[in-house]
C-alpha positions as CSV (number, residue, x, y, z in Angstrom):
1,M,-7.8,22.5,-4.5
2,K,-5.2,20.0,-3.2
3,F,-6.0,16.0,-3.2
4,L,-6.0,14.8,0.4
5,H,-5.9,10.7,0.4
6,S,-7.3,8.0,-0.6
7,M,-9.7,5.8,2.0
8,I,-9.6,2.0,1.6
9,R,-11.5,-0.5,4.5
10,V,-9.5,-3.1,6.0
11,K,-10.5,-6.5,7.6
12,D,-7.4,-6.8,10.2
13,I,-5.9,-3.4,11.0
14,D,-3.2,-5.0,12.9
15,A,-1.9,-7.0,9.5
16,S,-2.6,-3.7,7.4
17,L,-0.6,-1.5,9.7
18,K,2.2,-3.8,9.9
19,F,2.5,-3.9,5.7
20,Y,2.1,-0.1,5.2
21,T,4.3,0.8,8.2
22,E,7.1,-1.7,7.9
23,L,7.0,-2.7,4.3
24,L,6.2,0.4,2.2
25,N,8.0,2.7,5.0
26,M,4.6,4.9,5.7
27,K,4.2,6.4,9.2
28,L,0.8,6.9,11.0
29,E,0.4,10.1,11.4
30,K,-3.1,10.1,13.4
31,K,-5.8,8.2,14.4
32,K,-9.7,9.0,14.7
33,R,-12.2,7.3,16.4
34,L,-15.8,7.6,14.9
35,D,-19.1,6.3,16.1
36,D,-18.9,2.9,13.8
37,C,-15.1,2.7,12.6
38,E,-11.6,4.0,13.6
39,L,-9.5,5.9,11.1
40,Y,-5.9,5.5,10.4
41,F,-4.1,8.2,8.2
42,L,-0.5,7.2,7.0
43,D,2.0,9.4,5.2
44,D,4.4,8.8,2.9
45,E,8.1,8.9,3.5
46,E,8.0,12.5,1.8
47,G,4.6,13.4,3.6
48,V,2.8,14.2,0.2
49,S,0.5,11.3,0.0
50,Q,-1.8,9.8,2.3
51,I,-3.7,6.5,2.8
52,E,-6.5,6.4,5.2
53,L,-7.3,2.5,6.7
54,T,-10.8,2.4,7.9
55,Y,-11.3,-0.2,10.2
56,N,-15.2,-0.7,10.8
57,D,-16.4,-2.3,13.9
58,K,-18.5,-4.6,12.2
59,T,-16.3,-6.0,9.7
60,P,-18.1,-8.1,7.0
61,E,-16.3,-11.6,7.6
62,E,-15.1,-12.3,4.3
63,G,-13.4,-8.8,4.0
64,Y,-14.7,-6.3,1.2
65,V,-14.9,-6.8,-2.1
66,N,-13.3,-4.0,-4.9
67,G,-15.2,-2.8,-7.8
68,N,-13.7,-3.3,-11.2
69,A,-12.8,0.3,-11.2
70,F,-10.3,0.5,-8.8
71,G,-6.9,-0.8,-10.1
72,H,-4.1,0.2,-7.7
73,F,-1.8,2.2,-5.6
74,A,1.8,2.9,-6.9
75,F,4.7,3.5,-5.1
76,S,8.5,4.3,-6.3
77,V,11.6,2.6,-4.8
78,K,14.9,3.3,-5.2
79,S,15.7,-0.1,-5.9
80,L,13.5,-3.2,-6.4
81,E,16.4,-5.4,-5.7
82,E,16.6,-3.7,-1.9
83,F,12.6,-3.8,-1.4
84,T,12.7,-7.5,-2.7
85,K,15.2,-8.4,0.2
86,K,13.1,-6.2,2.7
87,M,9.8,-7.9,1.5
88,E,10.9,-11.4,1.7
89,K,12.1,-10.6,4.9
90,L,9.2,-9.5,6.4
91,G,7.2,-12.8,4.7
92,Y,5.6,-10.9,1.8
93,S,5.9,-12.1,-1.8
94,Y,5.4,-10.6,-5.4
95,L,2.0,-11.1,-7.3
96,Y,4.0,-10.1,-10.4
97,E,7.7,-10.2,-10.2
98,P,9.9,-7.2,-11.4
99,F,10.2,-6.5,-15.2
100,D,11.6,-3.9,-17.5
101,L,8.6,-2.0,-18.4
102,N,10.0,0.1,-21.5
103,G,13.2,-1.6,-22.3
104,K,15.0,1.5,-21.0
105,G,15.8,0.3,-17.3
106,T,12.1,1.3,-15.7
107,K,11.2,-1.7,-13.8
108,I,7.5,-2.5,-12.1
109,A,5.8,-5.1,-10.0
110,F,3.1,-5.6,-8.2
111,I,2.1,-6.9,-4.6
112,Q,-0.9,-7.0,-2.9
113,D,-1.9,-5.6,0.8
114,P,-3.4,-8.2,3.1
115,D,-6.8,-7.4,1.5
116,G,-6.1,-7.9,-1.8
117,N,-5.2,-4.2,-3.1
118,E,-3.0,-4.2,-5.8
119,I,0.1,-2.4,-5.4
120,E,2.5,-1.4,-8.1
121,M,6.2,-0.7,-7.3
122,I,8.3,1.2,-9.7
123,E,12.0,1.5,-9.9
124,K,12.2,4.2,-12.4
125,V,15.8,4.8,-14.5
126,V,17.5,8.1,-13.3
127,W,19.5,9.6,-16.2
């Protein structure tokens, strides 16, 4: 068995595609039209993980409400300093600023996508 993807519903597909492709370097792999929605499949840089963005024809004006069971997505970055520069250039900001997670140099930070989904950015120390 192989894990394929996670799906989230989005209110503004253009803002979501910009966020995931420009900021997080994901690649739009394919789109699929269903009766009541459009599906957008985004691959990570290594082609290992995938997120499906679902844009429904009838989207609630206030967007979607996440349940309290979902926590966050996590992405690795080589340098949070470089990621921060890119993020600020694109007009985004941190939900939680970078901090040292374990006292050994591994840093994490949190951002939010346009729908408020939390995303953990992790810069791991390489020994």
